[in-house]
N, C-alpha and C positions, 0 to 999 in steps of 0.2 A: 589834741585831746579836747573833749567837749567841755563846754562852759559848766560852772556849778549850777545846780538847779536853784531857782528861787521859787518859794512858796507863798500862795496867797492867804494861807491860813494854817493855823497847826494841824487842823484835820487833813489837810492836802499833805502835809509833811508826814504826818502819822501813816496816812495810806502808801507813801512812797517807802518809808521803812518796812512796812509789812509786805509790799511787792518784792522788795530785795530779800527779805527773810524768807519769803516763799521760794525763791530761787535755791537758797541754802537747804530749806526743808526738803524740797523735792530732790536736790543732789544727795542729801544724806541717805534718804530712802533708795534712790536709784543705785547709788554705790553700795550700799549694803546688800540689796536685794539682786544684784547683777549676777550673771552666770559666773564671771570671775570677780568676786567681791573685793572691795578695797576699803577694808574697815578704818584704816587710819584716816583716809581722807573723808569717809562718812563721818567720823567723830570730829573732825575739824568743821565740817559744815554743820553739824549738830550744834556746836558752839556758837558758830555764826548765826544761825537761825534764832537761837535763843537771845543773843546779843541783839539783834535787830527788832524783835518782838518787845524787848525790854525797853530799848530805846523809843519804840513806838508808843508804848505805854507811858513812859516819862513824857514825851511831848504832848501826849493826849491830856496830860494833868497839869500842862503849862510848866514843865521843869525842863531844863536842857539836856541834850543827849551827849554827854561827855564823850571824848574820844579816848576810850578805853576799851580792851577787851576782858576786863575783869567782871566777870557776871556777878560776882558777890558784892563788889562796890555799886555796880548798877541797881541790884536788888536792895542794898541797904537804902538808897534813895527812893526806890519804889515802895518800901515798906513805910517810909516817912509819909508817902501820900496814900497809902492804903494798906493797913496792916494785914489785911487778908492774904497778901502776896508772901508773907513770912515763911509759909509753908513750902516755898519753892527754893530754899536755902541748900538742901541737899542736892537738888538738881544743878544748881549753880556752882556749888563747889565742886561737884564732879565734873562738870564740863569745862569749867575755865582753863584748866592745864592744856586742853586740845587746841586752844587759840594760837599758841605760840610754840609750845614745847615740841609739838609734832613736826614743826617745820625744820628742826635742827637736829642733827644725828647724835644719838646719845642721851638726849634728855627724856624721850619716851621711847622704849623699845617697840617691838611688834604688838599691834593690838589684836588680840584673839577675838574670835567671833562673839563670844558671850559678853565680853566687855564691851564691845561695839552695840550689841542688842541692848545691853543695859543702858548705854549712852543714848541711843534713839529713843528708848523708853522715856527716859528723862526728859529729852527734848520735846517729845510729844505731850508729857504731862504739863511741862511749863508752857509749851505753846497754847494748849487747850485752856489752861488757867488765864493766862494773859489776854488770850483772844477774847474771852467773854467780858473783859473789863475795858475793850476798846470802843470808841465811837462807831456807830452803826455801818458806815461803809467799809472801814477797816475791819471790824468784827465779822461781816460777811465774807470778806476774802480770806480772812485767817481761818474761820470756821470750816471754810469749804475744803480745806486740806485733810480735815479729820474724818 
């Protein structure tokens, strides 16, 4: 296994979170738009993309990126740093269950196309809002997806 990354600055760590979030953002869209769509996995990646850009935002503001998949908890910290992020509560509440519940039978059933479409819309909304608040290099990469 590769060694953990070490970062020279918060900006470098922020950029790494955005790069990893980009993988999830792209995966969510590819899985949803595929000839044989996989909406459940698209929703999982939608949650992961927002988790990673939220963590990038926290780091860019000097806060820690806690090891949690709970987007609402991450957003609570983000709101303390920038109250304008409070409007992402609906997106974070909707996407949080897809982090874990989809991975276990019985927790969430089949995700219908409309539900997945809404989840990706919420992901795009959160991604766009948070991208605009990132340092320049991270912002340029994040906004290039929109």
